[in-house]
C-alpha positions in Angstrom: 31.6 1.1 11.4 32.1 -0.2 14.9 29.6 -2.7 16.2 29.5 -1.1 19.6 27.8 1.9 17.9 25.0 -0.4 16.7 24.3 -1.6 20.2 24.4 2.0 21.5 21.5 3.0 19.3 19.4 0.0 20.5 19.9 1.3 24.0 19.3 4.9 23.0 16.0 4.1 21.3 14.8 2.4 24.4 15.2 5.3 26.8 13.6 8.0 24.7 11.1 10.3 26.5 8.4 11.5 24.0 8.0 15.2 23.5 6.2 15.9 20.3 2.6 14.9 20.4 1.6 13.3 17.2 4.6 12.4 15.0 5.6 8.8 15.0 4.6 5.4 13.8 5.6 3.7 17.0 6.6 0.0 17.3 4.3 -1.8 19.7 7.2 -3.7 21.2 9.0 -0.5 22.2 6.0 1.4 23.7 7.0 0.7 27.3 10.7 1.2 26.8 10.1 4.5 25.1 7.7 5.7 27.9 4.8 6.4 25.5 2.1 5.7 28.1 2.5 8.9 30.0 2.2 11.0 26.8 -0.7 9.0 25.5 -2.6 9.3 28.8 -1.9 13.0 28.9 -3.6 13.3 25.5 -6.6 11.2 26.6 -5.8 7.5 26.7 -7.9 5.9 29.4 -7.0 2.2 29.0 -3.9 0.5 30.2 -1.1 0.4 27.7 -0.6 -3.4 28.4 -4.1 -3.9 26.9 -2.9 -2.4 23.6 0.1 -4.7 23.3 1.4 -7.4 25.6 3.2 -10.5 24.3 1.8 -12.4 27.2 -1.9 -11.8 26.7 -4.6 -11.1 24.1 -4.7 -7.4 23.3 -6.0 -4.8 20.8 -3.2 -5.9 18.5 -4.9 -9.2 18.0 -7.9 -7.6 16.4 -5.9 -5.8 13.6 -4.3 -7.4 10.6 -3.1 -7.1 7.0 -6.0 -7.1 4.5 -5.0 -8.3 1.1 -1.7 -7.1 -0.2 -1.4 -3.6 1.0 -4.1 -2.5 3.5 -5.1 -2.8 7.1 -8.3 -4.4 8.4 -9.9 -4.9 11.8 -12.1 -7.6 13.3 -15.4 -6.1 14.5 -17.3 -9.2 15.6 -16.7 -12.5 17.4 -17.4 -14.2 14.1 -14.4 -12.9 12.2 -16.1 -10.0 10.5 -13.5 -7.6 8.9 -13.9 -3.9 8.4 -11.6 -2.2 5.9 -11.9 0.5 3.2 -13.9 0.3 0.1 -10.8 1.1 -1.9 -9.0 -1.8 -0.1 -11.7 -4.2 -1.0 -12.0 -2.8 -4.5 -10.1 -5.6 -6.2 -12.4 -8.2 -4.7 -15.5 -6.2 -5.4 -14.4 -5.8 -9.0 -13.4 -9.5 -9.2 -17.0 -10.5 -8.3 -18.6 -7.9 -10.6 -19.9 -8.3 -14.2 -22.3 -6.4 -16.4 -25.0 -8.8 -15.0 -23.9 -8.4 -11.4 -22.4 -4.9 -11.2 -21.5 -4.8 -7.5 -19.2 -1.8 -8.2 -22.3 0.2 -9.2 -25.0 -1.4 -7.1 -23.2 -2.5 -4.0 -23.3 -5.9 -2.4 -25.1 -6.9 0.8 -25.0 -10.4 2.2 -28.1 -10.9 4.4 -26.8 -14.2 5.7 -23.5 -16.0 5.9 -24.7 -18.3 3.1 -24.7 -15.4 0.7 -21.1 -14.3 1.5 -18.9 -14.7 -1.6 -15.6 -16.7 -1.6 -12.8 -14.5 -2.9 -9.9 -16.6 -4.3 -6.5 -15.0 -3.7 -7.6 -12.7 -0.9 -5.9 -13.2 2.5 -5.9 -11.8 6.0 -2.8 -11.9 8.2 -2.3 -11.4 11.9 0.9 -10.7 13.7 1.2 -13.6 16.2 4.6 -12.7 17.7 7.4 -10.2 17.5 11.0 -11.2 18.4 14.0 -8.9 18.9 17.0 -10.4 17.0 19.2 -7.3 17.1 21.8 -9.0 19.3 22.0 -12.0 17.1 22.6 -9.9 14.0 25.2 -7.8 15.8 27.0 -10.9 17.0 27.0 -12.4 13.5 28.7 -9.1 12.3 31.1 -9.0 15.2 32.2 -12.6 14.7 32.6 -12.2 11.0 29.9 -14.6 10.0 28.6 -11.8 7.7 29.7 -8.5 6.4 27.7 -5.6 7.9 26.3 -4.7 4.5 24.9 -8.3 4.2 22.7 -7.7 7.2 20.3 -5.8 5.0 20.1 -8.5 2.3 17.1 -10.7 1.8 19.1 -14.0 1.9 20.5 -13.3 5.4 17.2 -12.0 6.7 15.3 -15.0 5.4 17.9 -17.2 7.2 17.4 -15.3 10.5 13.6 -15.7 10.2 13.8 -19.4 9.3 16.2 -20.1 12.2 14.0 -18.4 14.7 11.0 -20.4 13.5 12.8 -23.7 13.8 13.5 -23.0 17.5 9.9 -21.8 18.1 6.9 -23.6 19.6 5.0 -22.3 16.5 7.2 -24.1 14.0 4.4 -26.6 13.1 1.4 -24.3 13.7 -0.9 -24.0 10.6 -0.6 -20.8 8.6 2.5 -19.5 10.4 5.4 -17.9 8.5 8.2 -15.6 9.7 10.0 -12.6 8.3 13.0 -10.6 9.6 13.3 -6.9 8.9 15.7 -4.1 9.8 14.6 -1.0 11.7 16.2 2.4 12.2 18.0 1.8 9.0 19.6 -1.4 10.2 20.3 -0.5 13.8 17.7 -2.8 15.1 16.2 -6.1 13.8 12.9 -8.0 14.5 11.4 -11.2 13.4 7.6 -11.2 12.9 5.5 -14.3 13.1 2.6 -14.0 10.7 -0.6 -16.1 10.6 -2.3 -16.1 7.3 -5.9 -17.0 6.6 -6.8 -17.8 2.9 -10.5 -18.2 3.0 -11.8 -14.6 3.1 -15.3 -13.9 1.8 -17.0 -10.7 0.7 -19.8 -9.7 3.0 -20.8 -6.1 2.3 -19.8 -3.2 0.0 -21.7 0.0 -0.6 -22.2 1.2 -4.2 -19.2 3.1 -5.5 -21.4 6.3 -5.4 -20.9 6.0 -1.6 -17.7 4.0 -1.3 -15.9 6.2 -3.9 -18.0 9.3 -3.6 -15.9 12.2 -4.8 -13.6 10.0 -6.9 -10.4 11.5 -8.2 -11.6 15.0 -7.5 -11.8 14.5 -3.7 -9.0 12.0 -3.4 -6.5 13.4 -0.8 -8.8 16.3 -0.2 -10.8 17.8 2.7 -13.7 18.3 3.3 -14.5 14.7 2.5 -17.8 12.8 2.4 -16.8 9.3 1.2 -18.3 6.2 2.8 -15.0 4.4 2.2 -15.6 1.0 3.8 -16.3 -2.6 2.9 -16.7 -5.8 5.0 -15.4 -9.3 4.6 -15.2 -12.4 6.8 -12.5 -14.9 7.7 -13.3 -18.6 7.5 -11.4 -21.5 9.0 -11.5 -25.3 9.1 -13.6 -27.0 11.7 -10.7 -26.7 14.2 -10.3 -23.0 13.7 -7.1 -23.3 11.7 -6.3 -21.4 8.4 -7.5 -23.4 5.4 -8.2 -22.8 1.8 -11.9 -22.4 0.8 -14.2 -25.3 1.5 -18.0 -25.3 1.8 -17.4 -26.9 5.2 -15.3 -24.1 6.6 -16.7 -22.1 9.5 -16.4 -18.4 10.5 -13.4 -17.5 12.5 -13.9 -17.5 16.3 -11.9 -14.3 16.8 -9.7 -14.2 19.9 -10.2 -10.4 19.9 -12.6 -8.1 18.3 -13.1 -4.3 18.6 -16.0 -2.8 20.5 -17.8 -0.1 18.6 -18.7 3.3 20.1 -21.6 5.3 19.0 -21.0 8.0 21.5 -19.5 10.3 18.9 -16.5 12.6 19.1 -15.6 16.1 20.0 -12.7 18.4 19.1 -9.7 17.4 21.2 -10.8 13.8 21.8 -8.0 11.2 21.9 -7.6 9.2 18.8 -5.4 6.1 18.3 -4.7 4.2 15.1 -3.2 0.7 14.8 -2.2 -0.5 11.4 0.4 -1.4 8.8 1.8 1.8 7.3 3.7 1.0 4.0 6.7 3.3 3.8 8.0 6.6 5.0 11.3 8.3 4.4 11.7 10.7 7.3 15.5 10.4 7.4 16.3 11.5 3.8 18.8 14.2 3.2 18.0 17.3 1.2 19.6 15.9 -1.9 17.6 12.6 -1.5 14.3 14.6 -1.3 15.2 16.3 -4.6 15.9 12.8 -6.0 12.5 11.7 -4.9 10.9 14.6 -6.7 12.8 14.3 -10.0 13.7 10.6 -10.1 10.5 9.1 -8.9 7.5 11.4 -8.6 7.9 13.3 -11.9 8.2 10.2 -14.2 5.4 8.5 -12.3 3.1 11.6 -12.8 3.9 11.8 -16.6 3.4 8.1 -17.4 0.4 7.5 -15.3 -1.4 10.6 -16.6 -0.8 9.5 -20.1 -2.2 6.0 -19.4 -5.1 7.2 -17.4 -6.2 9.6 -20.1 -6.6 6.5 -22.4 -8.3 4.4 -19.7 -10.7 7.2 -18.7 -12.0 7.6 -22.3 -12.4 3.8 -22.8 -14.1 3.3 -19.5 -16.6 6.0 -20.2 -17.5 4.4 -23.5 -18.1 0.9 -22.3 -19.6 -0.6 -19.1 -17.6 -3.8 -19.8 -14.3 -1.9 -19.9 -15.3 0.2 -16.9 -15.7 -2.9 -14.8 -12.6 -4.5 -16.2 -10.3 -1.5 -15.5 -12.0 0.0 -12.5 -9.4 -1.4 -10.0 -6.4 -0.8 -12.3 -7.4 2.8 -12.8 -8.0 3.5 -9.1 -4.7 1.9 -8.2 -2.9 4.0 -10.8 -4.7 7.2 -10.0 -4.1 7.1 -6.3 -0.3 7.5 -6.3 -0.4 9.6 -9.5 -2.2 12.3 -7.5 -0.1 11.5 -4.4 3.1 12.2 -6.4 1.6 15.5 -7.7 0.6 16.5 -4.2 3.9 15.5 -2.7 6.0 17.5 -5.1 3.8 20.6 -4.4 3.8 20.1 -0.7 7.6 19.7 -0.5 7.9 23.2 -2.0 4.9 24.8 -0.2 5.9 23.4 3.2 9.6 24.3 2.7 10.8 20.7 3.3 14.0 21.2 1.5 14.8 24.2 3.7 14.0 22.1 6.8 16.3 19.3 5.7 19.1 21.8 5.0 18.7 23.2 8.5 18.8 19.7 10.0 22.0 18.9 8.1 23.6 22.1 9.2 22.7 21.3 12.8 24.0 17.7 12.3 27.3 19.0 10.9 27.8 21.1 14.1 26.9 18.1 16.3 29.3 15.8 14.4 32.1 18.3 14.8 31.4 18.7 18.5 31.4 14.9 18.9 34.6 14.7 16.8 33.0 11.7 15.1 34.6 11.2 11.7 31.8 8.9 10.5 29.2 11.5 11.2 31.2 14.4 9.8 31.5 12.8 6.3 28.2 10.9 6.0 25.9 13.6 4.5 28.5 14.5 1.8 28.8 10.8 0.9 25.1 10.5 0.5 25.1 13.6 -1.7 27.7 12.0 -3.9 25.6 8.9 -4.1 22.6 11.0 -5.3 24.6 12.6 -8.1 25.5 9.2 -9.4 22.2 7.5 -9.0 19.8 10.3 -10.2 19.9 9.6 -14.0 19.6 5.8 -13.4 16.8 6.2 -10.9 14.9 8.4 -13.4 15.3 5.9 -16.2 14.4 3.0 -14.0 11.2 4.8 -12.9 10.2 5.5 -16.5 10.9 1.9 -17.4 8.9 0.5 -14.6 5.9 2.8 -15.1 5.8 2.1 -18.8 6.7 -1.6 -19.1 5.9 -3.2 -15.7 2.7 -1.4 -14.7 1.6 0.4 -17.9 1.5 -1.9 -20.9 0.0 -5.3 -20.0 0.4 -7.3 -23.3 3.6 -9.4 -23.9 4.7 -12.9 -24.9 7.0 -14.4 -22.3 10.3 -15.1 -24.1 11.4 -17.5 -21.4 8.4 -19.8 -22.1 8.8 -19.5 -25.8 12.5 -20.2 -25.4 11.7 -23.4 -23.5 9.6 -24.5 -26.4 12.2 -23.5 -28.9 14.8 -25.7 -27.2 12.4 -28.6 -27.0 11.7 -28.2 -30.8 15.3 -28.1 -31.7 16.0 -31.3 -29.7 12.7 -32.8 -31.0 11.7 -34.0 -27.5 8.0 -34.8 -27.6 7.4 -34.7 -23.8 9.3 -31.4 -23.4 7.4 -29.9 -26.4 4.0 -30.9 -24.8 5.1 -29.5 -21.4 6.2 -26.2 -23.0 2.9 -25.9 -25.0 0.9 -26.5 -21.8 2.9 -23.7 -20.1 2.1 -21.4 -23.0 -1.6 -22.2 -22.8 -1.6 -21.1 -19.1 0.3 -18.0 -20.0 -2.0 -17.1 -22.8 -5.0 -17.5 -20.5 -3.3 -15.3 -17.9 -2.6 -12.5 -20.4 -6.1 -12.6 -21.9 -7.8 -12.7 -18.5 -11.3 -11.4 -17.8 -9.9 -8.0 -16.8 -7.9 -7.4 -19.9 -9.0 -5.7 -23.1 -6.6 -6.1 -26.0 -7.8 -3.0 -27.9 -7.6 -0.8 -24.8 -4.1 -2.0 -24.1 -3.1 -1.4 -27.7 -4.2 2.3 -27.3 -2.1 2.5 -24.1 0.9 1.1 -25.9 0.6 3.6 -28.7 0.9 6.4 -26.1 3.5 4.9 -23.7 6.1 3.4 -26.1 6.8 6.7 -27.8 6.6 8.5 -24.5 9.4 6.4 -23.0 11.6 7.0 -26.0 11.2 10.8 -25.5 12.2 10.7 -21.9 15.3 8.5 -21.7 18.7 8.4 -23.5 19.4 6.0 -26.4 21.3 3.6 -24.2 18.2 3.1 -22.0 16.1 2.0 -25.0 15.3 -1.8 -25.3 16.4 -3.3 -28.6 12.9 -3.5 -30.1 13.2 0.3 -30.6 15.9 -0.6 -33.3 13.2 -2.8 -34.9 10.8 0.1 -34.9 13.4 2.3 -36.6 14.7 -0.2 -39.1 11.7 -2.2 -40.1 8.8 0.2 -39.4 10.4 3.4 -40.5 10.1 4.8 -36.9 6.3 4.4 -37.1 5.3 3.4 -33.6 1.7 2.8 -34.5 2.6 0.5 -37.3 4.9 -1.5 -35.1 2.4 -1.8 -32.3 -0.4 -2.8 -34.7 1.8 -5.5 -36.1 2.5 -6.8 -32.5 -1.1 -6.6 -31.4 -2.4 -8.1 -34.7 0.1 -10.7 -35.8 2.0 -12.1 -32.7 1.3 -15.6 -31.5 -0.3 -14.3 -28.3 -2.3 -11.6 -30.1 -5.5 -13.6 -30.2 -6.9 -17.1 -29.9 -6.8 -17.8 -33.7 -3.1 -17.0 -33.9 -2.3 -19.0 -30.8 -4.3 -22.1 -31.8 -2.7 -22.0 -35.3 0.8 -21.8 -33.8 0.4 -24.6 -31.2 -1.1 -26.9 -33.8 2.2 -26.7 -35.6 4.8 -24.9 -33.5 8.1 -24.0 -35.3 11.4 -22.4 -34.2 11.1 -19.9 -37.1 7.7 -18.6 -35.9 9.1 -18.1 -32.4 12.2 -16.3 -33.6 10.2 -14.0 -35.9 7.5 -13.1 -33.4 7.6 -9.4 -32.6 6.2 -9.8 -29.1 8.7 -12.5 -28.1 11.5 -10.2 -29.3 9.8 -7.4 -27.3 9.7 -9.5 -24.2 13.4 -10.5 -24.5 14.5 -6.9 -25.1 12.4 -5.7 -22.2 14.0 -8.3 -19.9 17.5 -7.4 -21.0 17.0 -3.7 -20.4 15.4 -4.4 -17.0 18.4 -6.4 -16.0 20.8 -3.7 -17.3 19.0 -0.9 -15.4 18.8 -3.0 -12.2 22.5 -3.8 -12.3 23.4 -0.1 -12.9 21.2 0.9 -10.0 22.6 -1.7 -7.7 26.2 -0.6 -8.6 25.4 3.0 -8.0 23.7 2.2 -4.7 26.5 0.2 -3.2 27.2 1.2 0.4 24.1 3.5 0.7 22.5 1.3 3.4 25.5 1.7 5.6 25.6 5.4 5.1 21.9 5.7 6.1 22.6 3.5 9.1 25.3 5.9 10.3 23.2 9.0 9.6 20.2 7.7 11.5 22.3 6.6 14.4 23.8 10.1 14.5 20.4 11.8 14.2 19.1 9.7 17.1 22.0 10.8 19.2 21.6 14.4 18.2 17.8 14.5 19.0 17.9 12.5 22.2 15.9 12.5 24.4 13.3 13.5 21.8 11.7 10.3 20.3 12.3 9.1 16.9 10.2 6.3 15.4 11.7 4.1 12.7 10.5 4.6 9.1 7.3 2.7 8.2 7.9 -0.7 6.4 4.5 -2.3 6.5 4.9 -3.7 10.0 2.3 -3.1 12.7 2.5 0.3 14.3 0.6 2.6 16.7 0.0 6.3 16.2 -1.7 8.6 18.7 -3.2 12.1 18.4 -6.4 14.0 18.7 -9.5 14.9 16.8 -8.6 18.3 15.4 -9.5 20.9 12.7 -6.9 22.8 10.7 -6.2 26.1 8.8 -4.7 25.2 5.5 -4.1 28.8 4.4 -4.9 32.4 5.4 -8.6 33.0 5.9 -9.5 29.3 5.5 -10.6 27.1 8.4 -11.6 23.5 8.1 -13.7 22.0 10.9 -13.0 18.5 12.1 -16.1 16.7 10.7 -18.5 16.5 7.8 -22.1 15.4 7.5 -24.5 13.9 5.0 -25.7 17.4 4.2 -22.3 17.9 2.4 -23.0 14.8 0.2 -26.2 16.4 -0.9 -24.5 19.8 -1.5 -21.9 18.1 -3.7 -24.4 16.1 -5.7 -24.0 16.4 -9.5 -26.0 13.8 -11.5 -23.9 14.7 -14.6 -20.6 13.8 -12.9 -20.2 10.1 -12.2 -17.9 11.0 -9.2 -20.8 12.9 -7.5 -23.9 10.8 -8.1 -25.9 10.2 -5.0 -28.0 7.0 -4.8 -31.8 7.6 -4.7 -32.2 5.6 -1.5 -29.5 7.7 0.3 -31.4 10.8 -0.7 -34.6 9.4 0.6 -33.0 8.5 3.9 -31.6 12.0 4.1 -34.9 13.7 3.3 -36.8 11.7 5.9 -33.9 12.0 8.5 -34.1 8.3 8.9 -30.8 8.1 10.7 -31.8 5.8 13.6 -29.4 5.8 16.5 -26.4 6.9 14.4 -27.3 10.6 14.2 -25.4 13.3 16.1 -27.0 15.0 19.1 -28.1 17.9 16.8 -29.9 15.4 14.5 -27.3 15.5 11.7 -25.7 12.4 10.1 -21.9 12.4 10.5 -19.8 11.2 7.5 -16.1 11.8 8.1 -13.7 13.4 10.6 -10.1 14.5 11.0 -7.4 13.5 13.5 -3.7 14.4 13.9 -2.6 10.8 13.6 0.6 10.1 11.7 -0.3 7.7 8.9 0.7 6.8 5.4 -0.2 4.4 2.6 -0.9 0.9 4.1 -2.8 2.5 6.9 -5.9 2.4 4.7 -8.6 0.5 6.5 -6.9 1.0 9.9 -9.1 1.3 13.0 -9.4 4.7 14.6 -10.0 4.2 18.3 -10.9 6.4 21.2 -9.3 6.5 24.7 -11.1 3.3 25.7 -9.8 1.4 22.6 -13.3 1.5 21.1 -13.8 1.8 17.3 -14.9 5.3 16.2 -13.8 5.3 12.6 -11.9 3.7 9.8 -8.9 5.7 8.3 -8.8 6.1 4.6 -6.8 9.1 3.5 -4.5 12.0 4.3 -5.0 15.7 3.4 -3.6 17.4 0.3 -1.6 20.0 2.2 0.5 17.4 4.0 1.5 15.1 1.2 5.1 15.8 2.0 4.4 14.1 5.4 6.0 10.8 4.4 9.3 12.8 4.2 8.8 15.5 6.8 5.9 15.5 9.4 4.2 18.9 10.0 2.2 18.8 13.2 0.1 21.9 12.1 -0.9 20.5 8.7 -0.8 16.7 9.0 -4.3 15.2 9.2 -5.7 11.7 8.9 -9.1 11.4 7.2 -11.4 8.7 8.6 -15.0 7.6 7.8 -17.1 7.9 11.0 -18.2 4.5 12.2 -21.7 5.8 12.7 -21.9 6.5 9.0 -20.6 3.0 8.2 -23.3 1.4 10.4 -26.0 3.7 9.1 -25.2 2.6 5.5 -25.0 -1.0 6.5 -28.3 -1.1 8.3 -30.5 1.6 6.6 -29.3 1.4 3.0 -27.9 -2.1 2.8 -30.6 -3.7 5.0 -28.0 -5.8 6.9 -29.3 -5.7 10.4 -27.8 -9.2 10.6 -24.3 -7.7 10.6 -25.2 -5.0 13.1 -26.5 -7.6 15.5 -23.2 -9.6 15.6 -21.2 -6.5 16.6 -20.5 -5.3 20.1 -21.8 -1.7 20.3 -21.7 0.8 23.1 -23.9 4.0 23.1 
């Protein structure tokens, strides 16, 4: 692959003239180059594009960041108050909850900053700077410092990021780290400077009957009536720098916060979203889409459904288990349903046919260009798919069962360290190894783990895995099940969960009082852990070998597609970096005879109420507020209370919690979901069907003030009416 072609795409991407209204998760740093301003203004943008992003000044970008590990949040007051989704804050809410203080059920409302709850492990990250390093990468390839394939590797990208930081004025700034990432499948590269705050405290969360109203049933569905929001606050040291929790820390003096609009919205109004979309795969070939369906989605659906059936029953039977597993279940369920919807939408929306048409067009384009690289690239990708499909399927089953499904294990590496120390009879090493095991035991048996629930999960998932993969993908402990337990899965699992060193405190204490090599070697869960690690490595190596060269094939294909579609804009796939999408408030028609309007109201909450179904319970106080029409200044002109609304914005996972802003850059809602009919949108965007679901900011503030009683939070916001 010639290096000049890489440079050509960089130039090509910078001169695009947008044509399609709403598709695209656009890079802030390319907005001007790609002439997005005119199109955005034609759709209703009233502010200057330089007030959205400008590396030389404070802009809207500075009010948006990464909340936790996989969501977006926005600053909505001068005092570092964060708005995000309820499901984004769910881990934290669950972390603070107990049977005595059940914030999941009852909600949490801090009436003063003194009542805000420190949340260890929770972070908030801002993008401080974005640097284009494409030329440097291309020069390194050209000069032979690296092979082109190495430019995708984490080792090289870490070096690029570290080198840029060393030369920067931010190299000694508190909380600053850097990361380098490829875009357009490796045709462009950027370094992101990230500022991380580690003292983030819980401020407000509605009860789950509001924040998760509709539960699994309504997830990915419209019409929606979920008050999916929560609030947190960033704290800093006395100098305003990131710092770990201290009672002496002070609220962040935000350099930018969003103004909130209560003016409401109408069909056709401009809507803009800034956030951190996780991943899309818009440049997949037809064969790769099929691979996604069979090699990723189907195994995920099967394993998660089996696990969730166990968890659902156990959570219904015990409040303690319900609280322990609430976050785990929600996390699992979200992309279980997403995978179901995606496979259905791929068929319903004729995505495979669309991809086939694109490839046929590309073949003609490649022939006309007489470009040998382009002419052969799709066929080479198809060959890759044939090779990788069985390995990808096995790897997905393995990951879903043994990485995210079953929680219990005894780390063979830690036990092996102790074994070596015992064999050498080194007292200090033995003591060190025992201390490490104590920490690991506590980590396994944490407050959100129930041994008996996990035992039931294992009894379902271990035989399920065996039924889905060939014999050479089975870890060695399956031989033990056959030979020593007469193929009785339940007997094997009971022996593991009853008798292993890590099974319970009595077993563990007995072992560490007199640790022996024999006990370690005979422990079923140590054997399980080692066998699992061996198979994980084997599958990973097979997948890596089968995937060799695929990055360069994608790089060629994307470069060719950009050339073919020029001057039509093409945004790079999402990769959890900051992006802007623009669109409009708009209804849709999912099928013949069905029309969905663009908003919902509190009336719909009352219509959905079902006291017998935990997903549709309505709090008594909310019913009282509704019956008395005590909506304050948050009601619509017709007196109704808005709850959620639809826009045509292009979003995906990771955009949860993202601010939805009007043409003035004012906050009108908080994005939390997409619609069922467009779940193939991560692969192929459909302008007619794709919708973003957002909670109306008026509903958020109504719940905060009228139900939560937190006028203190309302008073610190900047609100326009």
